[in-house]
C-alpha positions in Angstrom: 0.0 0.0 0.0 1.3 3.5 -0.8 1.8 6.2 1.7 1.6 10.0 1.3 2.5 13.0 3.5 -1.0 14.5 4.1 -2.2 17.1 6.6 1.1 16.9 8.5 1.3 13.1 8.9 2.0 10.0 6.8 -1.1 8.3 5.7 -1.2 4.7 4.5 -3.9 4.2 1.8 -5.0 1.8 -1.0 -6.9 2.5 -4.2 -8.4 0.1 -6.7 -10.9 0.2 -9.5 -11.9 2.9 -12.0 -14.7 5.4 -12.1 -16.1 8.0 -9.6 -14.1 8.0 -6.4 -15.5 6.5 -3.2 -13.5 7.0 0.1 -14.2 4.6 2.9 -13.5 5.8 6.5 -13.2 3.2 9.2 -14.2 3.2 12.8 -12.2 3.4 16.1 -9.4 0.9 16.5 -9.7 -0.8 13.1 -7.6 -0.6 9.9 -8.9 0.3 6.5 -8.5 -3.3 5.2 -11.7 -4.2 7.2 -13.6 -2.8 4.2 -11.9 -5.1 1.7 -13.9 -8.4 2.1 -17.3 -6.9 1.3 -17.6 -3.2 0.6 -14.6 -2.8 -1.8 -15.7 -5.6 -4.2 -19.3 -4.4 -4.2 -18.3 -0.8 -5.0 -15.8 -1.9 -7.7 -18.4 -4.1 -9.3 -20.7 -1.0 -9.4 -18.1 0.9 -11.3 -16.4 3.0 -8.6 -12.8 3.7 -7.8 -12.4 2.8 -4.2 -10.0 4.2 -1.6 -9.4 2.8 1.9 -6.9 4.1 4.4 -5.7 3.7 8.0 -6.8 6.6 10.1 -4.2 8.4 12.3 -3.7 6.1 15.3 -3.5 2.9 13.1 0.0 2.0 12.0 1.6 2.3 9.4 -0.3 5.7 9.4 1.2 7.9 12.1 -0.1 6.9 15.5 -0.2 10.5 16.9 -0.1 9.0 20.3 0.1 12.4 22.0 -3.5 12.9 21.0 -5.9 13.9 18.2 -9.2 15.6 17.6 -12.0 14.7 15.2 -11.0 17.7 13.2 -7.6 16.1 12.6 -9.3 13.0 11.0 -11.5 15.3 9.0 -8.4 17.1 7.7 -6.7 13.8 6.9 -9.7 12.6 4.9 -10.0 15.9 3.0 -6.3 15.8 2.2 -6.6 12.3 0.9 -9.6 13.2 -1.3 -7.6 16.1 -2.8 -4.5 13.9 -3.2 -6.7 11.4 -5.2 -8.2 14.1 -7.4 -11.7 14.4 -5.7 -14.4 15.3 -5.1 -15.6 11.9 -3.8 -18.4 10.0 -2.3 -17.6 9.2 1.3 -18.8 6.2 3.3 -18.0 6.1 7.0 -18.8 3.8 9.9 -18.9 4.8 13.6 -16.2 7.4 14.2 -15.7 7.3 10.4 -19.3 8.4 9.9 -18.8 11.3 12.3 -15.7 12.2 10.2 -17.9 12.2 7.1 -20.5 14.4 8.9 -18.0 17.0 9.9 -16.4 16.9 6.5 -19.7 17.6 4.9 -19.8 20.8 7.1 -16.2 21.8 6.7 -15.5 20.9 3.1 -18.7 20.3 1.1 -16.8 21.1 -2.1 -15.0 17.7 -1.6 -18.2 15.6 -1.2 -20.7 14.3 -3.7 -22.7 12.1 -1.4 -22.1 10.7 2.1 -23.2 7.4 3.6 -23.2 7.3 7.4 -23.2 3.8 9.0 -23.8 3.3 12.7 -23.5 6.9 13.7 -24.5 9.5 16.2 -24.6 13.3 16.5 -24.2 13.6 20.3 -22.5 12.0 23.2 -24.0 8.8 24.5 -23.3 7.8 28.1 -22.8 4.1 27.4 -20.4 4.8 24.6 -18.6 7.3 26.8 -18.3 4.7 29.6 -17.0 2.1 27.1 -14.3 4.5 25.8 -13.3 5.5 29.3 -12.9 1.8 30.2 -10.8 1.1 27.2 -8.5 4.0 28.1 -8.3 2.8 31.7 -7.3 -0.7 30.6 -4.4 0.7 28.5 -3.3 3.2 31.2 -3.2 0.5 33.8 -1.4 -2.0 31.6 -4.2 -4.5 31.6 -4.6 -6.9 28.7 -7.8 -9.0 28.7 -7.5 -12.8 28.1 -8.0 -13.4 24.4 -11.1 -15.5 24.5 -12.8 -13.2 27.0 -11.9 -10.2 24.9 -13.5 -12.0 21.9 -16.6 -12.8 23.8 -17.0 -9.2 25.0 -16.6 -7.9 21.5 -19.1 -10.4 20.1 -21.7 -9.3 22.6 -21.1 -5.6 22.1 -20.8 -5.6 18.3 -22.9 -8.4 16.9 -26.6 -9.1 16.7 -28.2 -11.8 18.8 -29.4 -13.2 15.5 -25.8 -13.8 14.5 -24.9 -15.3 17.9 -27.8 -17.7 17.9 -26.0 -19.7 15.2 -23.3 -21.6 17.1 -21.1 -22.0 14.0 -21.2 -18.3 13.2 -20.6 -17.5 16.9 -17.5 -19.6 17.0 -16.2 -18.2 13.7 -16.6 -14.6 15.0 -15.0 -15.5 18.4 -12.0 -16.9 16.4 -11.7 -13.7 14.4 -11.9 -11.5 17.5 -9.4 -13.7 19.4 -7.0 -13.7 16.4 -7.0 -9.9 16.0 -6.1 -9.8 19.7 -6.9 -7.6 22.7 -3.7 -5.5 22.6 -4.2 -1.8 22.1 -1.5 0.5 20.8 -0.9 4.1 21.9 -2.5 5.4 18.7 -5.7 3.5 19.3 -5.8 4.7 22.9 -5.7 8.2 21.5 -8.6 7.4 19.2 -10.7 6.5 22.2 -10.6 10.1 23.3 -12.6 11.0 20.2 -15.9 9.6 21.7 -16.5 12.8 23.7 -17.7 15.4 21.3 -20.8 17.1 22.8 -24.0 17.6 20.8 -23.6 18.4 17.1 -27.1 17.9 15.9 -27.9 21.6 15.5 -24.8 22.1 13.5 -25.7 19.3 11.2 -28.8 21.3 10.1 -26.4 23.2 7.9 -25.3 20.2 5.9 -26.3 20.4 2.2 -24.5 17.3 1.0 -26.9 14.4 0.1 -26.7 11.9 3.0 -27.9 8.4 3.7 -27.9 7.3 7.3 -28.0 3.6 8.0 -28.8 2.3 11.5 -28.3 -1.2 12.7 -31.3 -2.5 14.6 -29.4 -4.5 17.2 -26.5 -2.0 17.6 -25.6 -1.8 21.3 -22.6 0.6 20.8 -24.5 3.3 18.9 -28.2 2.4 19.0 -30.2 3.2 15.9 -32.1 6.0 17.5 -28.9 8.0 17.5 -28.5 7.6 13.8 -32.1 8.5 13.2 -31.5 11.7 15.1 -28.7 12.5 12.6 -30.9 11.8 9.7 -33.6 14.1 11.1 -31.1 16.9 11.6 -29.6 16.8 8.1 -31.9 18.4 5.6 -33.2 15.9 3.1 -31.2 13.0 4.6 -32.6 9.5 4.2 -32.7 6.9 7.0 -32.6 3.2 6.5 -32.4 0.5 9.2 -30.9 -3.0 8.8 -32.5 -5.8 10.8 -30.5 -8.5 12.7 -27.4 -6.4 12.6 -25.2 -5.0 15.4 -22.5 -2.3 15.3 -20.6 -4.4 12.8 -23.7 -4.6 10.6 -21.7 -3.8 7.5 -19.8 -7.1 8.1 -22.8 -9.1 9.4 -25.2 -8.2 6.7 -23.0 -7.0 3.9 -25.4 -7.8 1.0 -28.1 -5.5 2.4 -25.7 -2.8 3.5 -23.9 -2.9 0.1 -27.2 -2.7 -1.7 -28.2 0.4 0.2 -24.8 2.1 -0.4 -24.6 1.3 -4.1 -28.2 2.3 -4.7 -27.7 5.6 -3.0 -24.4 6.5 -4.6 -25.6 5.6 -8.1 -28.7 7.7 -7.4 
């Protein structure tokens, strides 16, 4: 994957396909390659050029362990779009969706359309507590046992519909255990981004066409939070995917990809 000096840091990114540019922005603690099993092939098949990248905090992009703000990630994404010859469609999940929302405010000239997966427009006390806990584990040097870490992630991020299937549950547990509980300094810095106040009134100024997708069984950012974002953004559309948790774009990729492609192709 190539790297580029953008917005004062080194950004690791990947581009494939041809056509209109789509930039995919990942959530907290995860690399851009998480998009590659499902969303990248679907978008390429629909005729798009697709860019993924590692947000600051995720090596080999600079970790920026001393701290970061959402505005920094917005600037990184804007710089990448300019580097790739935008404007672009932007699809974000979780913190990546918040980056897309703020980018739509700060640099609407760089966006054609935005898809916001599993998002929020204000602080949520449960999400805040989870982020505080993650920071405390890192600060106190505590690493959870691998299988327990996997179980906690499964319960937090997957739908009960997925976990009812013992084969699927074991597969997901294996994936979470393989990726491991260790958190680097850059990811620890990303966990600070979950405290951002209430931005819903500000989003009433967004004029970029937006699709908000909520996941019915999302425990991390429940769908009512995404619905609030859609209600705040003028003309935004809201869709909800059943039997999907916070990782709904991985649990129900066919439905999520259909929503994304239909919206971006207009």
